[in-house]
Structures are given as structure tokens and as C-alpha cells.
C-alpha positions, 0 to 999 in steps of 0.5 A: 249469675254463677249459682251452686245448687244442692239437691237432697244432700245426706250425710251420717256418721254411724247411727248419727244422721247429720242431715238428710234431703237438704236442698239449697242454692248459693248465688253470686254475691251471697254472704252466708254465715253458717252456724249451729251447735258443735256436732251438727255438721257445719264442717262436714257440709263444707268438706262435702262441698269441697269434695274432701268427704263425699256426701252419702247421697244427693248432688251438687250442681255447678256451671262449667268452670265453676271454681271453689276454694276452701280454708279448712281449720287446719290447712293442708300445706307442704311442710318442707316448702317455703311460704311462697312455694306452698301458696303457689302449690295451690290447685286454683287456675291462677296458680296452675297458670303461673306454674305453666308459665314458668315452665314455658318461659324456661323452655322458651329461654333455653331454645327460643327458636323451637316452634313448640317452645314458642307456641307453649310460651304464647299459650301460657302468656295468654292464659296468665292474662285470661285468669288475671295472674300477672299481679298475683305475687304482689297481691300475695305479699300484700295479703301476707303483710296484712296478716303479719307474715313477713318472712316469706322464705320460712318453711311451712313446718317451722310456722305455728298453727296460727301462722299456717292458718294465715298462710292458708287464708292468703292462698284462698283469698288470692284464688278469687273463686266463685265460692269462697268457703272459710272455716273459722277464719278469724282464729289466730288473727290480730284485731287489725287483721280481722278489720282488714279481712272484713273490709277485703271480704266486703268487696269480694265479687263471688259468693262467701260461705263462712263458719265462725263463732266471731259474732261481730265478724258475722255481723259485718260480713254476712247478709244471710245466716244459715243455721244447722239444727237437728239435720235441718237447714234454717235460713235467716235473711240479714246479718247476725243482729237480724238473725238474733231478732228473728230467732228470738221471735221464733223461740217465743213462738216455739215456746208457746207451742211447746207449752200447749203441747205439754199441757195436752200431753199431761192431759193424755198422761192422766187419761193413760193412768186412769185404768185398764178400762180406758185402754180398751180397743175402742180407745186405740186411736187415742193411745196412738195419739198419746204416743205420737205426742210423747215422741214429738215432745221428747224429740223437740230440740230445746230452745236456745237462749233460755238457759238460766244457771244460778250456780253456787260457788264456794265462798270467796274472801276479800283476797283473791290474787295479788302480783308484786314486782313480778318479773318473767322472761321465757327465752328472749321474750319478756313476759312480765316486768315489775308487774303489780296487779290486785284482783278483787272479788267479783271482777270480770277481767279480759286479757288480750293483745298480741299473739305470743306476748304472754297472755296464756303464760300469765294464767299459768302463773296464777294456776301455779304451772309457771314460776316467776323469775322475780317478785311474788304472786299470792293466791287467797286462802279461799280461792278455788280455781277452775282452769279451762286451758287451750289444750284441753285435757285428753278425754278418755274416748271409751267413757260415756258423756254422762259418766265423765261428768258424774266423776265430778259429782252427781248434782250441782247446787244453785245459790237458791239451794236447788239441786241440778242433776248431771242430766239436767246440766248436760241438757242446759249445755246443749247435750240432749238426752239422746247423747248422754250415753254416747262414747266421748270418742264419737264426739266432735272436737267442739263437743269435747271442748264443751264437755270439758268446760262443763266438767270444770264448771261442775267443780263449782270454782269461785275463780275461773281462768278461761284461756281462749274459751271461744275457740272451737265453741259454737255460737249457741254454746257461747251464749250459754257460757256468757249467760253463766258468767254473767250470773257467776258470783266469783271472779272471772279472768279470761284470755280471748281475742273474741271482741263480742265475748269480751264486750259481754263478759269483761269490764276490766282489761289487760292488753299485752303489747309485747316485751313486758308492756301491759296496758290497762283499761276499764270498760268495754273492749271495743271502746278500747280498740276505738281509742287505739285506732284514734290514737294511731290515726292522729297526726304526729305533733310537728317538731319544734323549730329553733327559736331563731327560725320561729315565724309568727303567723296570724291565727285564722279567723274562727268560724262562728256561723254558717254561710247562706249556702251552708244554711240551705245545705243544712236544711236540705240535708235534714229533709234528705236524711228523713227521706232516705231513712224512710226508704231504708225502713221500707226496704227492710220491711220488703226484705222481711216479707220476701220468701227466704228462698228468693235469694236473688231478691233478698240479695238485691234488697240487702245491697240497696240497704247497705248502699243507703246506710253508707250514704246516710252515714256520709250525710249525717257526718256532713250534717253534724259538721254544719250543725255545730255552727247553727245559731240557736 
């Protein structure tokens, strides 16, 4: 088994210690989802393992010929090369073998009688077989097609950032390393591409370490969740759903412990205030104990998932936004075509669909940044917009975090009249007090996005426009934002490709299909996607035959009951499903009782559970098919 071992890893930026004395193993077959608040060091850990930004201390040990591939958030691809040439320029053994083979073939073709050329060609030919590189070009084209990259002659420099990310993803997937590391792989992917990627990774034989905010993706791909929190690495066996369950139980335990500590702290505080006589030298041990408690409570990270922000917004009248016969064309792209839309108070609207179809443009029209070609858009007189854009406003790097927020106001008032200070608000959005005086220039990209979002919310709008808010925000922050939006009394319009986020915050959908075609749906987004898949999978209706060629055939006899053999199969399936379900439950219990460090056992148990669930699904489908004809 190929295993990567990390011992005593340390990394700091200035006086900020990201992690210290970190140990872990990554075994073959591990599917690890790495999560944590922005700025805790997730990307730094991946960069360190990839050798791009060395650790301050510790060591990473791998077997000989261990291979590792890394998809960074911004892939490093040669701008002047074509897509295929850029991919073949990768450093993996497969691409090195292909380049050596092409050179050896050219030399051999030019001088086939030269012994040196013959030897080099034979060696290169054998190397191609050894690293399984013969079908690489076909696989690359297949992968790029699934990722919607069709013109392989395009120069990298002519591609959008999202297209370059997809090319980089294709490159690392074809390399088939022992450890595949992906940083936000689903950003800029359409939904069918995400589905394909999930299926592709489920068959991957090596280890996977992925940083992503896409919680459905984590749920489908990961069998272990790692959480970076205050310099420590916490491990949770299972997928994202299992993590949420375990995390909730942990937070409940921590909250109970924190409550007891707080009570003890208050008792000690009362004693400290009792007077000079109590603070005699005889009581020094108790004073030390008080100081230790004070330090422990102030350093304790706030429990995530307990945020409650019932923030008041300005009154919103009956008229919010109305489009009438709106038309808009940008270049050759039709964005809106006779578009009519009435937005009502309190609605939660999700906007999604194909890349480049005009979703962000629609928000710009609402915000007054993009005029229509034809028709009108009317904004209600009471509307106060808050607009969170993909291209966040440049933040002054010389300002401090709390100073930037205080520019929008000193306090924020809840719907119950409670006044929340900027300090409290920062803490609720996962900025601990130790960060309030930090210069903005020292924040990570995700932390800046979170601060920018908070500044917009601080203005107390009654209509929120959110353009891809999940990009570059961590899972914990998204949970806080979703909690806020569920309590927000105004209207929310959000552009997003995040299926989980849309399911939680939107109950009305606009789906941009391109060329000005916009579909509408009421309900959950994943239900809408299921409808699209079902429609795509349905067979096309048979063409009608001319009357002269129509042949009338007898209708097949309708099935009304089970045969004797089918009845026996039906009864046995019920017994077998109950037994298999009990076995899966036992495996889950065994998994929960297994040490989080025993990766081999955990991986084996997870594989047995996955196999059992797949078998159970097939059995249930067959049971449902037979059960339709069981006589009551």
C-alpha cells in the first residue's frame, strides 16, 4: 500500500501560526475532504505537500517513485501554448514518457540504422507501456469533452479563468498519481461536469485530498473529513453528512464544558474582586488558577453552527422589482429576450444555468450598472440594495479589520431592538477578537471576501443581490450566511452554481439556458436538476408513419400478478434486504467505534458499507418492481 506520512509539520506567516507539530497519514484509497475557516491554512497545507511553499519544519515521507499531482485554484499553464501542448507540458511520468517517445521516434525515423537511435526508441517504447501512456491522448480528449473544452487548438492565454481551471483539472486527472490533490475543483464547472467528476473520482485507485466548499460534492466523494481549526487537524470518518452529525455532537459537548468553565470563571472573578485581603500571598495558587481559566476561555474557539442573527432591515414595500418586455444583447450573446419578471417581497430566488449565459448581467441590470436595450426595469421606492459581486471591491490593505467595518456603522440593530456591536458581528462571522486589529493586507483571499460580505450586510439592505457568494468562502462561513439568509426579512436574489447552497436558500429558480432562454421553477434546485436528467434520458417519440404504412398490432397482454417464481423472489428479497440493512448498521457501528487513526480499518469498513448500499439499492429497485403486482 502506497502511504504518505507527515511528521511534525509546522508553518507560520509572520506571527500567525497556521499549524504546529501536525502528524497524519494518507493511505491508498483515502478520499479526504479538507475543510476549515478561510485563513486556517488549507491551501498552504496543499502547497507544502506539493513542494510549492515548503513547511517551516517537519518532514513528509513517501515510498520511492511516489507520485503526486496538484490542481491549484489558479493552474500554472503556459499562456502561449495550445491546450494540448500545455497539458503535455506537465511534469508527470506519463507526459515525460510521451515527450521522450516523440523525440526518440523522430530520431529513429531520421536515421533508422543508427544503433543509438534504435536503442533510444526501444527504451522509450517500453517506458510508454510501463506508465500506460499509449491511450493518453484519447483519455485527455474524453476528459476535456466532459469538461466542455472542445477546441483543443486554442491558446491558454485566450481562455477564461474558468476554462483554464478545467484544462488544469484534465491534466491532473490524466496523470493518475498516487495522491491527487484538488483545490476547489468544482468552481467554474457546469452541473453535468460535476456529476461526471464525482463518478470519475469514485473509481480512482489512488488517494484523494480535496479542498472544496461544495458540500454535495464532499458528501458523494469523501470517506473522511479533515478539519483544520486553530492549528489543529481533527479527523472525522465518513462523508460530509457523517461529519455534520459528529460535529454537532462535539459542539454540544464543548458547549456544556464551556458553560461549566464560564460559571467557574465567574466565581473566580467574584473572588478576585473581593478585596486586597483575598489576594494575599497565601492565595497565589488560586490567582494562578484564575489566570489560567481566563486564558483558556479567551483562547477557546467559538463553536460553529450556533450563530443567530435576527438583523432588522429597512421596510420593504409591496413593489420590489419588475421587468417588462426586457431585451438585452451583449456582442453576439442574447441575454434577455422579451423578459417579464415580477419580484415580490420576501422571495428567495436562485439564478443558475450555463456559464456565460448572462446571470451576473441580470444582477448588474437590477443594480443599475447595465442598461437594457429594450423594455424597462422598475425598482420599488423602498428598495435598499446590497450587492455582493464576484469581483469584490478592492479593500485598503493598510486598514484594520474592525476599522473597515466601523466605516459602515458602529452598531447593527436586530428586529427585537437589540444592538450588536461591530466586535460582536465580527465574532459571529468567525473573526475572533485576536483578528480585529489585523491589517486587511494580511488576510487570506477568503477572509477578505468574508469581510466584504459582512460590510454589505452591515448596511442593513432589504434586497440582497449575491453573485456567486459561495466561491472562496469556507463551509463554516457558508453555514453562517445560510443561517442569516433564512432569518433575513427582505428579498434575496442569488446567482450560484452551488447545489447545496441553492437548496438551502432558494425556493424560486431562474435557469439560464443561453440565447435569452430562461426557464423557471418553484421548489428545490436538486429536484429541478432531477427533472432535467429525466427529460434528457427519456426516449425520443417515434416518428409517425404515413397512413398507408401503418400496421396495427395486438396490444401485449397487461401484467396483473406475479408468477409463482416471482412471488418467491419477492418474499426472499424482503428477508435479504432486512439482513443486509442490519449488516450495514453493524458496519457503521463498528466504524464509529474504530479509532480515527486506524485508516486501514476505516477505509475497509467504508468500502464494505458502500458496496452494501449499492447492492441494497439494486435489491430495492427489483423489490419495488415486483411489489407493484402483489395482490393485497
